[in-house]
Kinemage of the C-alpha trace (Angstrom):
@kinemage 1
@onewidth
@group {chain A} dominant
@subgroup {mainchain}
@vectorlist {calphas} color= white
{ca unk a 1} P -107.896 -32.973 104.375
{ca unk a 2} L -108.131 -36.226 106.227
{ca unk a 3} L -110.815 -38.464 107.755
{ca unk a 4} L -111.131 -37.971 111.521
{ca unk a 5} L -109.764 -40.806 113.623
{ca unk a 6} L -113.258 -41.510 115.035
{ca unk a 7} L -114.561 -42.964 111.761
{ca unk a 8} L -113.802 -46.361 110.245
{ca unk a 9} L -114.908 -48.201 107.139
{ca unk a 10} L -116.631 -51.559 107.643
{ca unk a 11} L -117.895 -54.140 105.187
{ca unk a 12} L -121.291 -55.407 106.365
{ca unk a 13} L -123.662 -57.600 104.360
{ca unk a 14} L -122.039 -56.686 101.027
{ca unk a 15} L -122.191 -52.947 101.835
{ca unk a 16} L -119.400 -50.523 102.723
{ca unk a 17} L -120.423 -48.425 105.711
{ca unk a 18} L -118.680 -45.568 107.510
{ca unk a 19} L -119.033 -46.239 111.225
{ca unk a 20} L -118.367 -43.748 114.018
{ca unk a 21} L -116.413 -45.132 116.985
{ca unk a 22} L -115.578 -43.824 120.435
{ca unk a 23} L -116.678 -40.283 121.152
{ca unk a 24} L -117.753 -39.770 117.535
{ca unk a 25} L -120.424 -42.470 117.995
{ca unk a 26} L -122.127 -40.242 120.564
{ca unk a 27} L -122.072 -37.141 118.355
{ca unk a 28} L -122.859 -38.697 114.964
{ca unk a 29} L -126.354 -39.651 113.918
{ca unk a 30} L -127.019 -41.430 110.699
{ca unk a 31} L -125.256 -43.835 108.428
{ca unk a 32} L -123.087 -43.405 105.357
{ca unk a 33} L -122.949 -46.156 102.766
{ca unk a 34} L -120.207 -45.937 100.127
{ca unk a 35} L -119.944 -47.312 96.626
{ca unk a 36} L -116.633 -48.628 95.269
{ca unk a 37} L -115.307 -45.209 94.272
{ca unk a 38} L -116.321 -43.825 97.678
{ca unk a 39} L -114.406 -46.639 99.356
{ca unk a 40} L -111.354 -45.864 97.225
{ca unk a 41} L -111.446 -42.172 98.171
{ca unk a 42} L -112.238 -42.828 101.847
{ca unk a 43} L -109.271 -45.193 102.116
{ca unk a 44} L -107.011 -42.582 100.491
{ca unk a 45} L -108.253 -39.994 102.968
{ca unk a 46} L -106.890 -41.928 105.936
{ca unk a 47} L -103.787 -39.844 105.134
{ca unk a 48} L -103.745 -36.146 104.395
{ca unk a 49} L -104.673 -35.605 100.729
{ca unk a 50} L -106.027 -32.786 98.608
{ca unk a 51} L -108.548 -32.646 95.767
{ca unk a 52} L -105.764 -33.104 93.202
{ca unk a 53} L -104.732 -36.390 94.849
{ca unk a 54} L -108.311 -37.645 94.857
{ca unk a 55} L -108.802 -36.580 91.248
{ca unk a 56} L -105.719 -38.538 90.167
{ca unk a 57} L -106.931 -41.631 92.026
{ca unk a 58} L -110.256 -41.521 90.173
{ca unk a 59} L -108.644 -40.850 86.783
{ca unk a 60} L -106.215 -43.750 87.243
{ca unk a 61} L -108.854 -46.214 88.444
{ca unk a 62} L -111.835 -45.338 86.255
{ca unk a 63} L -110.326 -43.761 83.136
{ca unk a 64} L -112.453 -40.606 83.408
{ca unk a 65} L -111.408 -37.117 82.387
{ca unk a 66} L -109.884 -34.715 84.919
{ca unk a 67} L -112.914 -32.430 85.027
{ca unk a 68} L -115.340 -35.248 85.866
{ca unk a 69} L -112.947 -36.760 88.406
{ca unk a 70} L -112.448 -33.392 90.124
{ca unk a 71} L -116.217 -32.773 90.290
{ca unk a 72} L -116.808 -36.238 91.743
{ca unk a 73} L -113.996 -35.840 94.283
{ca unk a 74} L -115.284 -32.414 95.334
{ca unk a 75} L -118.830 -33.752 95.720
{ca unk a 76} L -117.569 -36.624 97.885
{ca unk a 77} L -115.475 -34.299 100.052
{ca unk a 78} L -118.427 -31.927 100.480
{ca unk a 79} L -120.606 -34.783 101.738
{ca unk a 80} L -117.963 -35.816 104.283
{ca unk a 81} L -117.511 -32.183 105.362
{ca unk a 82} L -121.253 -31.744 105.825
{ca unk a 83} L -121.239 -34.749 108.157
{ca unk a 84} L -118.155 -33.450 110.049
{ca unk a 85} L -116.131 -36.533 109.152
{ca unk a 86} L -113.039 -34.631 108.016
{ca unk a 87} L -110.352 -32.955 110.115
């Protein structure tokens, strides 16, 4: 899975926000604000990755167990899927 090319991450007023650009700006309504772990995963998803990759990123960065990292990665991916942000 990978973030669609019509979405970029911006840092605005100490917040990390996913912003639709181009044609996606017309189709997307709403706003997504990310915390630090969300930013880490979003940045990784600029390339094609899978849940295992995202799990490893979280385990390495936050020293959490695999089960928790997988659940968090899956929850994040499900949010992005529900907003049609992933290819």
